[in-house]
PDB file of N, H, CA, C and O in Angstrom:
ATOM      1  N   MET A   1      23.410  10.275   3.869  1.00  0.00           N
ATOM      2  CA  MET A   1      24.132   9.094   3.512  1.00  0.00           C
ATOM      3  C   MET A   1      23.695   8.345   2.825  1.00  0.00           C
ATOM      4  O   MET A   1      22.893   7.739   3.536  1.00  0.00           O
ATOM      5  N   TYR A   2      23.657   7.882   1.740  1.00  0.00           N
ATOM      6  H   TYR A   2      24.308   8.374   1.162  1.00  0.00           H
ATOM      7  CA  TYR A   2      23.147   7.484   0.384  1.00  0.00           C
ATOM      8  C   TYR A   2      23.113   5.862   0.787  1.00  0.00           C
ATOM      9  O   TYR A   2      24.158   5.241   0.981  1.00  0.00           O
ATOM     10  N   GLU A   3      21.801   5.252   0.890  1.00  0.00           N
ATOM     11  H   GLU A   3      20.952   5.757   0.732  1.00  0.00           H
ATOM     12  CA  GLU A   3      21.601   4.108   0.796  1.00  0.00           C
ATOM     13  C   GLU A   3      21.285   3.610  -0.680  1.00  0.00           C
ATOM     14  O   GLU A   3      20.620   4.432  -1.311  1.00  0.00           O
ATOM     15  N   PRO A   4      21.593   2.508  -1.338  1.00  0.00           N
ATOM     16  CA  PRO A   4      21.405   1.839  -2.562  1.00  0.00           C
ATOM     17  C   PRO A   4      20.462   1.380  -2.519  1.00  0.00           C
ATOM     18  O   PRO A   4      20.099   0.656  -1.592  1.00  0.00           O
ATOM     19  N   ILE A   5      19.454   1.810  -4.009  1.00  0.00           N
ATOM     20  H   ILE A   5      19.748   2.398  -4.762  1.00  0.00           H
ATOM     21  CA  ILE A   5      17.588   1.252  -3.522  1.00  0.00           C
ATOM     22  C   ILE A   5      18.162  -0.611  -4.390  1.00  0.00           C
ATOM     23  O   ILE A   5      18.747  -1.164  -5.320  1.00  0.00           O
ATOM     24  N   LYS A   6      17.453  -0.764  -3.234  1.00  0.00           N
ATOM     25  H   LYS A   6      16.977  -0.315  -2.478  1.00  0.00           H
ATOM     26  CA  LYS A   6      16.766  -2.491  -3.763  1.00  0.00           C
ATOM     27  C   LYS A   6      16.351  -2.788  -4.419  1.00  0.00           C
ATOM     28  O   LYS A   6      15.645  -1.968  -5.007  1.00  0.00           O
ATOM     29  N   ALA A   7      16.375  -3.937  -4.844  1.00  0.00           N
ATOM     30  H   ALA A   7      16.948  -4.604  -4.367  1.00  0.00           H
ATOM     31  CA  ALA A   7      15.763  -4.404  -6.073  1.00  0.00           C
ATOM     32  C   ALA A   7      13.437  -4.429  -5.497  1.00  0.00           C
ATOM     33  O   ALA A   7      12.921  -4.240  -4.395  1.00  0.00           O
ATOM     34  N   PRO A   8      12.982  -4.646  -6.442  1.00  0.00           N
ATOM     35  CA  PRO A   8      11.474  -4.610  -6.046  1.00  0.00           C
ATOM     36  C   PRO A   8      11.406  -6.177  -5.223  1.00  0.00           C
ATOM     37  O   PRO A   8      12.123  -7.167  -5.369  1.00  0.00           O
ATOM     38  N   ARG A   9      10.737  -6.038  -4.706  1.00  0.00           N
ATOM     39  H   ARG A   9      10.155  -5.234  -4.588  1.00  0.00           H
ATOM     40  CA  ARG A   9       9.866  -7.323  -4.018  1.00  0.00           C
ATOM     41  C   ARG A   9       9.062  -8.018  -5.065  1.00  0.00           C
ATOM     42  O   ARG A   9       9.184  -9.236  -5.198  1.00  0.00           O
ATOM     43  N   PHE A  10       8.380  -7.441  -5.695  1.00  0.00           N
ATOM     44  H   PHE A  10       8.281  -6.452  -5.587  1.00  0.00           H
ATOM     45  CA  PHE A  10       7.224  -8.094  -6.659  1.00  0.00           C
ATOM     46  C   PHE A  10       7.600  -7.395  -8.080  1.00  0.00           C
ATOM     47  O   PHE A  10       8.260  -6.387  -8.331  1.00  0.00           O
ATOM     48  N   GLU A  11       7.042  -8.165  -8.762  1.00  0.00           N
ATOM     49  H   GLU A  11       6.506  -8.984  -8.558  1.00  0.00           H
ATOM     50  CA  GLU A  11       7.025  -7.761 -10.507  1.00  0.00           C
ATOM     51  C   GLU A  11       5.722  -7.883 -10.802  1.00  0.00           C
ATOM     52  O   GLU A  11       4.938  -8.471 -10.057  1.00  0.00           O
ATOM     53  N   VAL A  12       5.236  -7.092 -12.406  1.00  0.00           N
ATOM     54  H   VAL A  12       5.873  -6.613 -13.011  1.00  0.00           H
ATOM     55  CA  VAL A  12       4.402  -6.826 -12.872  1.00  0.00           C
ATOM     56  C   VAL A  12       4.188  -8.570 -13.522  1.00  0.00           C
ATOM     57  O   VAL A  12       4.959  -9.188 -14.256  1.00  0.00           O
ATOM     58  N   GLY A  13       2.675  -9.082 -12.853  1.00  0.00           N
ATOM     59  H   GLY A  13       2.049  -8.580 -12.257  1.00  0.00           H
ATOM     60  CA  GLY A  13       2.528 -10.078 -13.276  1.00  0.00           C
ATOM     61  C   GLY A  13       2.523 -11.078 -12.120  1.00  0.00           C
ATOM     62  O   GLY A  13       1.806 -12.078 -12.128  1.00  0.00           O
ATOM     63  N   ASN A  14       3.182 -10.829 -11.333  1.00  0.00           N
ATOM     64  H   ASN A  14       3.765 -10.016 -11.327  1.00  0.00           H
ATOM     65  CA  ASN A  14       2.974 -11.609  -9.590  1.00  0.00           C
ATOM     66  C   ASN A  14       1.074 -11.557  -9.010  1.00  0.00           C
ATOM     67  O   ASN A  14       0.143 -10.768  -8.849  1.00  0.00           O
ATOM     68  N   ARG A  15       1.336 -12.615  -8.921  1.00  0.00           N
ATOM     69  H   ARG A  15       2.092 -13.256  -9.052  1.00  0.00           H
ATOM     70  CA  ARG A  15      -0.109 -13.310  -8.224  1.00  0.00           C
ATOM     71  C   ARG A  15       0.187 -12.955  -6.696  1.00  0.00           C
ATOM     72  O   ARG A  15       1.037 -13.652  -6.141  1.00  0.00           O
ATOM     73  N   VAL A  16      -0.470 -11.869  -5.906  1.00  0.00           N
ATOM     74  H   VAL A  16      -1.161 -11.303  -6.356  1.00  0.00           H
ATOM     75  CA  VAL A  16      -0.407 -11.801  -4.914  1.00  0.00           C
ATOM     76  C   VAL A  16      -1.549 -11.436  -3.657  1.00  0.00           C
ATOM     77  O   VAL A  16      -2.578 -10.911  -4.082  1.00  0.00           O
ATOM     78  N   LEU A  17      -1.498 -11.608  -2.479  1.00  0.00           N
ATOM     79  H   LEU A  17      -0.662 -12.035  -2.133  1.00  0.00           H
ATOM     80  CA  LEU A  17      -2.345 -11.305  -1.809  1.00  0.00           C
ATOM     81  C   LEU A  17      -2.127 -10.234  -0.700  1.00  0.00           C
ATOM     82  O   LEU A  17      -1.213 -10.344   0.116  1.00  0.00           O
ATOM     83  N   ALA A  18      -2.935  -9.275  -0.702  1.00  0.00           N
ATOM     84  H   ALA A  18      -3.678  -9.185  -1.365  1.00  0.00           H
ATOM     85  CA  ALA A  18      -3.348  -8.166   0.643  1.00  0.00           C
ATOM     86  C   ALA A  18      -3.207  -9.108   1.577  1.00  0.00           C
ATOM     87  O   ALA A  18      -4.018 -10.014   1.769  1.00  0.00           O
ATOM     88  N   VAL A  19      -1.879  -8.880   2.368  1.00  0.00           N
ATOM     89  H   VAL A  19      -1.221  -8.144   2.212  1.00  0.00           H
ATOM     90  CA  VAL A  19      -2.280  -9.130   3.994  1.00  0.00           C
ATOM     91  C   VAL A  19      -2.075  -8.280   4.814  1.00  0.00           C
ATOM     92  O   VAL A  19      -2.103  -8.739   5.956  1.00  0.00           O
ATOM     93  N   ALA A  20      -1.822  -6.931   4.739  1.00  0.00           N
ATOM     94  H   ALA A  20      -1.799  -6.558   3.811  1.00  0.00           H
ATOM     95  CA  ALA A  20      -2.095  -5.735   6.323  1.00  0.00           C
ATOM     96  C   ALA A  20      -3.493  -5.781   6.728  1.00  0.00           C
ATOM     97  O   ALA A  20      -4.507  -5.674   6.039  1.00  0.00           O
ATOM     98  N   PRO A  21      -3.308  -6.016   8.351  1.00  0.00           N
ATOM     99  CA  PRO A  21      -4.599  -5.754   8.966  1.00  0.00           C
ATOM    100  C   PRO A  21      -5.469  -4.784   8.826  1.00  0.00           C
ATOM    101  O   PRO A  21      -6.603  -4.967   9.268  1.00  0.00           O
ATOM    102  N   THR A  22      -5.169  -3.670   8.248  1.00  0.00           N
ATOM    103  H   THR A  22      -4.248  -3.522   7.889  1.00  0.00           H
ATOM    104  CA  THR A  22      -5.716  -2.449   8.347  1.00  0.00           C
ATOM    105  C   THR A  22      -6.280  -1.716   6.919  1.00  0.00           C
ATOM    106  O   THR A  22      -7.002  -0.750   6.672  1.00  0.00           O
ATOM    107  N   ASN A  23      -5.697  -2.511   6.291  1.00  0.00           N
ATOM    108  H   ASN A  23      -5.111  -3.296   6.491  1.00  0.00           H
ATOM    109  CA  ASN A  23      -6.170  -2.229   4.535  1.00  0.00           C
ATOM    110  C   ASN A  23      -7.206  -3.230   4.437  1.00  0.00           C
ATOM    111  O   ASN A  23      -7.337  -4.394   4.815  1.00  0.00           O
ATOM    112  N   GLN A  24      -8.291  -1.910   3.446  1.00  0.00           N
ATOM    113  H   GLN A  24      -8.185  -0.964   3.140  1.00  0.00           H
ATOM    114  CA  GLN A  24      -9.817  -2.927   3.144  1.00  0.00           C
ATOM    115  C   GLN A  24      -9.366  -3.737   2.063  1.00  0.00           C
ATOM    116  O   GLN A  24     -10.339  -4.310   1.572  1.00  0.00           O
ATOM    117  N   HIS A  25      -8.631  -3.938   1.664  1.00  0.00           N
ATOM    118  H   HIS A  25      -7.841  -3.473   2.063  1.00  0.00           H
ATOM    119  CA  HIS A  25      -8.577  -5.497   0.783  1.00  0.00           C
ATOM    120  C   HIS A  25      -7.603  -6.586   1.190  1.00  0.00           C
ATOM    121  O   HIS A  25      -6.795  -7.284   0.577  1.00  0.00           O
ATOM    122  N   ARG A  26      -7.896  -6.496   2.161  1.00  0.00           N
ATOM    123  H   ARG A  26      -8.553  -5.930   2.658  1.00  0.00           H
ATOM    124  CA  ARG A  26      -7.183  -7.779   3.404  1.00  0.00           C
ATOM    125  C   ARG A  26      -7.699  -9.204   3.022  1.00  0.00           C
ATOM    126  O   ARG A  26      -8.717  -9.753   3.442  1.00  0.00           O
ATOM    127  N   GLY A  27      -6.908  -9.618   2.261  1.00  0.00           N
ATOM    128  H   GLY A  27      -6.081  -9.172   1.919  1.00  0.00           H
ATOM    129  CA  GLY A  27      -7.823 -11.472   2.182  1.00  0.00           C
ATOM    130  C   GLY A  27      -7.879 -11.712   0.838  1.00  0.00           C
ATOM    131  O   GLY A  27      -7.963 -12.832   0.334  1.00  0.00           O
ATOM    132  N   LYS A  28      -7.813 -10.152  -0.040  1.00  0.00           N
ATOM    133  H   LYS A  28      -7.745  -9.242   0.370  1.00  0.00           H
ATOM    134  CA  LYS A  28      -7.562 -10.363  -1.308  1.00  0.00           C
ATOM    135  C   LYS A  28      -6.741 -10.718  -1.870  1.00  0.00           C
ATOM    136  O   LYS A  28      -5.584 -10.530  -1.496  1.00  0.00           O
ATOM    137  N   GLN A  29      -7.173 -11.617  -3.416  1.00  0.00           N
ATOM    138  H   GLN A  29      -8.114 -11.770  -3.720  1.00  0.00           H
ATOM    139  CA  GLN A  29      -6.003 -12.012  -4.476  1.00  0.00           C
ATOM    140  C   GLN A  29      -5.964 -11.416  -5.218  1.00  0.00           C
ATOM    141  O   GLN A  29      -7.050 -11.144  -5.732  1.00  0.00           O
ATOM    142  N   GLY A  30      -4.566 -10.713  -5.878  1.00  0.00           N
ATOM    143  H   GLY A  30      -3.685 -10.934  -5.461  1.00  0.00           H
ATOM    144  CA  GLY A  30      -4.428  -9.854  -7.103  1.00  0.00           C
ATOM    145  C   GLY A  30      -3.372  -9.980  -7.691  1.00  0.00           C
ATOM    146  O   GLY A  30      -2.382 -10.546  -7.226  1.00  0.00           O
ATOM    147  N   ILE A  31      -3.495  -9.246  -9.259  1.00  0.00           N
ATOM    148  H   ILE A  31      -4.299  -8.787  -9.637  1.00  0.00           H
ATOM    149  CA  ILE A  31      -1.981  -9.323  -9.896  1.00  0.00           C
ATOM    150  C   ILE A  31      -1.238  -7.939  -9.911  1.00  0.00           C
ATOM    151  O   ILE A  31      -1.808  -6.937 -10.343  1.00  0.00           O
ATOM    152  N   VAL A  32      -0.473  -7.920  -9.624  1.00  0.00           N
ATOM    153  H   VAL A  32      -0.010  -8.734  -9.273  1.00  0.00           H
ATOM    154  CA  VAL A  32       0.760  -6.410  -9.748  1.00  0.00           C
ATOM    155  C   VAL A  32       0.438  -6.013 -11.078  1.00  0.00           C
ATOM    156  O   VAL A  32       0.460  -6.905 -11.926  1.00  0.00           O
ATOM    157  N   VAL A  33       0.229  -5.191 -11.331  1.00  0.00           N
ATOM    158  H   VAL A  33       0.211  -4.466 -10.643  1.00  0.00           H
ATOM    159  CA  VAL A  33       0.143  -4.484 -12.831  1.00  0.00           C
ATOM    160  C   VAL A  33       1.114  -2.950 -12.629  1.00  0.00           C
ATOM    161  O   VAL A  33       0.650  -1.957 -13.189  1.00  0.00           O
ATOM    162  N   GLU A  34       1.884  -2.858 -12.167  1.00  0.00           N
ATOM    163  H   GLU A  34       2.260  -3.665 -11.712  1.00  0.00           H
ATOM    164  CA  GLU A  34       2.587  -2.057 -11.988  1.00  0.00           C
ATOM    165  C   GLU A  34       3.548  -1.686 -10.940  1.00  0.00           C
ATOM    166  O   GLU A  34       3.038  -1.418  -9.852  1.00  0.00           O
ATOM    167  N   VAL A  35       4.684  -1.622 -11.017  1.00  0.00           N
ATOM    168  H   VAL A  35       5.099  -1.840 -11.900  1.00  0.00           H
ATOM    169  CA  VAL A  35       5.594  -1.464  -9.979  1.00  0.00           C
ATOM    170  C   VAL A  35       6.175   0.283  -9.654  1.00  0.00           C
ATOM    171  O   VAL A  35       6.280   0.829 -10.752  1.00  0.00           O
ATOM    172  N   ILE A  36       6.418   0.898  -8.934  1.00  0.00           N
ATOM    173  H   ILE A  36       6.332   0.455  -8.042  1.00  0.00           H
ATOM    174  CA  ILE A  36       6.001   2.416  -9.049  1.00  0.00           C
ATOM    175  C   ILE A  36       7.424   2.409  -8.231  1.00  0.00           C
ATOM    176  O   ILE A  36       7.519   1.857  -7.135  1.00  0.00           O
ATOM    177  N   GLU A  37       8.433   3.023  -8.819  1.00  0.00           N
ATOM    178  H   GLU A  37       8.356   3.472  -9.709  1.00  0.00           H
ATOM    179  CA  GLU A  37       9.777   3.159  -8.266  1.00  0.00           C
ATOM    180  C   GLU A  37      10.046   4.233  -6.963  1.00  0.00           C
ATOM    181  O   GLU A  37       9.391   5.232  -6.667  1.00  0.00           O
ATOM    182  N   PRO A  38      10.838   3.856  -6.524  1.00  0.00           N
ATOM    183  CA  PRO A  38      10.838   4.764  -5.023  1.00  0.00           C
ATOM    184  C   PRO A  38      11.183   6.490  -5.591  1.00  0.00           C
ATOM    185  O   PRO A  38      11.871   6.944  -6.505  1.00  0.00           O
ATOM    186  N   ALA A  39      10.617   6.893  -4.895  1.00  0.00           N
ATOM    187  H   ALA A  39      10.058   6.524  -4.152  1.00  0.00           H
ATOM    188  CA  ALA A  39      10.458   8.583  -5.180  1.00  0.00           C
ATOM    189  C   ALA A  39      11.210   9.023  -3.550  1.00  0.00           C
ATOM    190  O   ALA A  39      10.564   9.254  -2.527  1.00  0.00           O
ATOM    191  N   GLY A  40      12.513   9.048  -3.667  1.00  0.00           N
ATOM    192  H   GLY A  40      13.037   8.861  -4.497  1.00  0.00           H
ATOM    193  CA  GLY A  40      13.389   9.760  -2.676  1.00  0.00           C
ATOM    194  C   GLY A  40      13.372   9.338  -1.034  1.00  0.00           C
ATOM    195  O   GLY A  40      13.828   9.931  -0.057  1.00  0.00           O
ATOM    196  N   ASP A  41      12.595   7.961  -1.168  1.00  0.00           N
ATOM    197  H   ASP A  41      12.225   7.479  -1.961  1.00  0.00           H
ATOM    198  CA  ASP A  41      12.594   7.149  -0.145  1.00  0.00           C
ATOM    199  C   ASP A  41      12.966   5.697  -0.015  1.00  0.00           C
ATOM    200  O   ASP A  41      12.817   4.936   0.941  1.00  0.00           O
ATOM    201  N   ASN A  42      13.343   5.553  -0.880  1.00  0.00           N
ATOM    202  H   ASN A  42      13.463   6.171  -1.657  1.00  0.00           H
ATOM    203  CA  ASN A  42      13.705   4.089  -1.048  1.00  0.00           C
ATOM    204  C   ASN A  42      12.733   2.862  -1.316  1.00  0.00           C
ATOM    205  O   ASN A  42      13.133   1.781  -1.748  1.00  0.00           O
ATOM    206  N   ILE A  43      11.546   3.125  -1.042  1.00  0.00           N
ATOM    207  H   ILE A  43      11.222   4.004  -0.691  1.00  0.00           H
ATOM    208  CA  ILE A  43      10.247   2.072  -0.921  1.00  0.00           C
ATOM    209  C   ILE A  43       9.698   2.151  -1.979  1.00  0.00           C
ATOM    210  O   ILE A  43       8.988   3.128  -2.215  1.00  0.00           O
ATOM    211  N   TYR A  44       9.876   1.140  -2.913  1.00  0.00           N
ATOM    212  H   TYR A  44      10.453   0.346  -2.722  1.00  0.00           H
ATOM    213  CA  TYR A  44       8.669   0.425  -4.227  1.00  0.00           C
ATOM    214  C   TYR A  44       7.106   0.253  -3.648  1.00  0.00           C
ATOM    215  O   TYR A  44       6.737  -0.458  -2.713  1.00  0.00           O
ATOM    216  N   ARG A  45       6.298   1.143  -4.514  1.00  0.00           N
ATOM    217  H   ARG A  45       6.598   1.721  -5.274  1.00  0.00           H
ATOM    218  CA  ARG A  45       4.944   0.398  -4.470  1.00  0.00           C
ATOM    219  C   ARG A  45       4.137  -0.436  -5.300  1.00  0.00           C
ATOM    220  O   ARG A  45       4.665  -1.319  -5.975  1.00  0.00           O
ATOM    221  N   TYR A  46       3.438  -0.324  -5.308  1.00  0.00           N
ATOM    222  H   TYR A  46       3.008   0.393  -4.759  1.00  0.00           H
ATOM    223  CA  TYR A  46       2.719  -2.027  -6.385  1.00  0.00           C
ATOM    224  C   TYR A  46       1.313  -1.395  -6.608  1.00  0.00           C
ATOM    225  O   TYR A  46       0.567  -0.978  -5.721  1.00  0.00           O
ATOM    226  N   VAL A  47       1.088  -1.396  -7.919  1.00  0.00           N
ATOM    227  H   VAL A  47       1.693  -1.735  -8.640  1.00  0.00           H
ATOM    228  CA  VAL A  47      -0.742  -1.077  -8.503  1.00  0.00           C
ATOM    229  C   VAL A  47      -0.974  -2.309  -8.162  1.00  0.00           C
ATOM    230  O   VAL A  47      -0.202  -3.092  -8.715  1.00  0.00           O
ATOM    231  N   VAL A  48      -1.905  -2.894  -7.313  1.00  0.00           N
ATOM    232  H   VAL A  48      -2.532  -2.258  -6.864  1.00  0.00           H
ATOM    233  CA  VAL A  48      -2.520  -4.459  -7.397  1.00  0.00           C
ATOM    234  C   VAL A  48      -4.004  -4.110  -7.797  1.00  0.00           C
ATOM    235  O   VAL A  48      -4.841  -3.387  -7.257  1.00  0.00           O
ATOM    236  N   ARG A  49      -4.035  -5.124  -9.290  1.00  0.00           N
ATOM    237  H   ARG A  49      -3.355  -5.711  -9.728  1.00  0.00           H
ATOM    238  CA  ARG A  49      -5.633  -5.397  -9.491  1.00  0.00           C
ATOM    239  C   ARG A  49      -6.466  -6.344  -9.012  1.00  0.00           C
ATOM    240  O   ARG A  49      -6.176  -7.484  -9.376  1.00  0.00           O
ATOM    241  N   PHE A  50      -7.303  -6.247  -8.390  1.00  0.00           N
ATOM    242  H   PHE A  50      -7.538  -5.321  -8.095  1.00  0.00           H
ATOM    243  CA  PHE A  50      -8.243  -7.332  -7.711  1.00  0.00           C
ATOM    244  C   PHE A  50      -9.028  -7.993  -8.462  1.00  0.00           C
ATOM    245  O   PHE A  50      -9.368  -7.307  -9.426  1.00  0.00           O
ATOM    246  N   ALA A  51      -9.609  -9.337  -8.461  1.00  0.00           N
ATOM    247  H   ALA A  51      -9.333  -9.894  -7.678  1.00  0.00           H
ATOM    248  CA  ALA A  51     -10.535  -9.878  -9.238  1.00  0.00           C
ATOM    249  C   ALA A  51     -12.261  -9.255  -9.501  1.00  0.00           C
ATOM    250  O   ALA A  51     -13.122  -9.529 -10.337  1.00  0.00           O
ATOM    251  N   ASP A  52     -12.207  -8.262  -8.268  1.00  0.00           N
ATOM    252  H   ASP A  52     -11.508  -8.039  -7.589  1.00  0.00           H
ATOM    253  CA  ASP A  52     -13.314  -7.606  -8.219  1.00  0.00           C
ATOM    254  C   ASP A  52     -13.122  -5.993  -8.950  1.00  0.00           C
ATOM    255  O   ASP A  52     -13.767  -4.971  -8.714  1.00  0.00           O
ATOM    256  N   ALA A  53     -12.041  -6.203  -9.862  1.00  0.00           N
ATOM    257  H   ALA A  53     -11.517  -7.033 -10.054  1.00  0.00           H
ATOM    258  CA  ALA A  53     -11.906  -4.365 -10.768  1.00  0.00           C
ATOM    259  C   ALA A  53     -11.947  -3.919  -9.976  1.00  0.00           C
ATOM    260  O   ALA A  53     -12.822  -3.054 -10.019  1.00  0.00           O
ATOM    261  N   THR A  54     -11.141  -3.990  -8.516  1.00  0.00           N
ATOM    262  H   THR A  54     -10.430  -4.693  -8.481  1.00  0.00           H
ATOM    263  CA  THR A  54     -10.538  -2.578  -7.658  1.00  0.00           C
ATOM    264  C   THR A  54      -9.346  -2.705  -8.069  1.00  0.00           C
ATOM    265  O   THR A  54      -8.820  -3.692  -8.583  1.00  0.00           O
ATOM    266  N   SER A  55      -8.828  -1.498  -7.794  1.00  0.00           N
ATOM    267  H   SER A  55      -9.255  -0.696  -7.376  1.00  0.00           H
ATOM    268  CA  SER A  55      -7.053  -1.661  -7.713  1.00  0.00           C
ATOM    269  C   SER A  55      -6.674  -0.490  -6.623  1.00  0.00           C
ATOM    270  O   SER A  55      -7.231   0.590  -6.424  1.00  0.00           O
ATOM    271  N   ALA A  56      -5.430  -1.134  -5.933  1.00  0.00           N
ATOM    272  H   ALA A  56      -4.978  -2.011  -6.095  1.00  0.00           H
ATOM    273  CA  ALA A  56      -5.187   0.101  -5.099  1.00  0.00           C
ATOM    274  C   ALA A  56      -3.638  -0.026  -5.129  1.00  0.00           C
ATOM    275  O   ALA A  56      -3.030  -0.765  -5.902  1.00  0.00           O
ATOM    276  N   THR A  57      -3.062   0.798  -4.178  1.00  0.00           N
ATOM    277  H   THR A  57      -3.556   1.399  -3.550  1.00  0.00           H
ATOM    278  CA  THR A  57      -1.452   0.874  -4.540  1.00  0.00           C
ATOM    279  C   THR A  57      -0.865   0.447  -2.979  1.00  0.00           C
ATOM    280  O   THR A  57      -1.094   0.955  -1.881  1.00  0.00           O
ATOM    281  N   LEU A  58      -0.312  -0.302  -3.237  1.00  0.00           N
ATOM    282  H   LEU A  58      -0.126  -0.715  -4.129  1.00  0.00           H
ATOM    283  CA  LEU A  58       0.201  -0.914  -1.435  1.00  0.00           C
ATOM    284  C   LEU A  58       1.617  -0.921  -1.588  1.00  0.00           C
ATOM    285  O   LEU A  58       2.251  -0.769  -2.632  1.00  0.00           O
ATOM    286  N   PHE A  59       2.125  -1.149  -0.219  1.00  0.00           N
ATOM    287  H   PHE A  59       1.610  -1.272   0.629  1.00  0.00           H
ATOM    288  CA  PHE A  59       3.568  -0.709  -0.249  1.00  0.00           C
ATOM    289  C   PHE A  59       3.976  -2.743  -0.243  1.00  0.00           C
ATOM    290  O   PHE A  59       2.994  -3.469  -0.399  1.00  0.00           O
ATOM    291  N   GLY A  60       5.064  -3.278  -0.105  1.00  0.00           N
ATOM    292  H   GLY A  60       5.861  -2.688   0.022  1.00  0.00           H
ATOM    293  CA  GLY A  60       5.608  -4.929  -0.519  1.00  0.00           C
ATOM    294  C   GLY A  60       5.304  -5.172   1.000  1.00  0.00           C
ATOM    295  O   GLY A  60       5.307  -6.386   1.208  1.00  0.00           O
ATOM    296  N   PHE A  61       5.133  -4.700   1.743  1.00  0.00           N
ATOM    297  H   PHE A  61       5.130  -3.714   1.574  1.00  0.00           H
ATOM    298  CA  PHE A  61       5.237  -5.257   3.296  1.00  0.00           C
ATOM    299  C   PHE A  61       3.437  -5.877   3.632  1.00  0.00           C
ATOM    300  O   PHE A  61       3.143  -6.812   4.377  1.00  0.00           O
ATOM    301  N   GLU A  62       2.617  -5.142   2.942  1.00  0.00           N
ATOM    302  H   GLU A  62       2.856  -4.383   2.336  1.00  0.00           H
ATOM    303  CA  GLU A  62       1.158  -5.514   2.338  1.00  0.00           C
ATOM    304  C   GLU A  62       1.064  -6.473   1.942  1.00  0.00           C
ATOM    305  O   GLU A  62       0.061  -7.118   2.248  1.00  0.00           O
ATOM    306  N   LEU A  63       2.164  -7.111   0.969  1.00  0.00           N
ATOM    307  H   LEU A  63       2.979  -6.587   0.720  1.00  0.00           H
ATOM    308  CA  LEU A  63       1.559  -8.189   0.248  1.00  0.00           C
ATOM    309  C   LEU A  63       2.300  -9.390   0.659  1.00  0.00           C
ATOM    310  O   LEU A  63       3.184  -9.324   1.514  1.00  0.00           O
ATOM    311  N   GLN A  64       1.977 -10.447   0.095  1.00  0.00           N
ATOM    312  H   GLN A  64       1.260 -10.500  -0.599  1.00  0.00           H
ATOM    313  CA  GLN A  64       2.419 -11.906  -0.131  1.00  0.00           C
ATOM    314  C   GLN A  64       2.549 -12.484  -1.687  1.00  0.00           C
ATOM    315  O   GLN A  64       1.554 -12.173  -2.341  1.00  0.00           O
ATOM    316  N   LEU A  65       3.093 -12.907  -2.105  1.00  0.00           N
ATOM    317  H   LEU A  65       3.901 -13.160  -1.573  1.00  0.00           H
ATOM    318  CA  LEU A  65       3.067 -14.145  -3.365  1.00  0.00           C
ATOM    319  C   LEU A  65       2.180 -15.171  -2.796  1.00  0.00           C
ATOM    320  O   LEU A  65       2.312 -15.667  -1.677  1.00  0.00           O
ATOM    321  N   VAL A  66       1.157 -15.483  -3.759  1.00  0.00           N
ATOM    322  H   VAL A  66       1.050 -15.080  -4.668  1.00  0.00           H
ATOM    323  CA  VAL A  66       0.631 -16.351  -3.936  1.00  0.00           C
ATOM    324  C   VAL A  66       0.886 -17.537  -4.787  1.00  0.00           C
ATOM    325  O   VAL A  66       0.074 -18.462  -4.816  1.00  0.00           O
TER     326      VAL A  66
END
């Protein structure tokens, strides 16, 4: 059955906080620098650049707006 793709939770430029307890970036704030479109699974992924110049690709449930 076809499920329509929902709009992304975050946009490029949004300030976010990594909140997933198992993520090495937990507690760090960063900026969304890329929104990766779903590839067959209807789940967006977000590339976040943190203040320490590292970046990570995270799911929406691993982030919250600041």
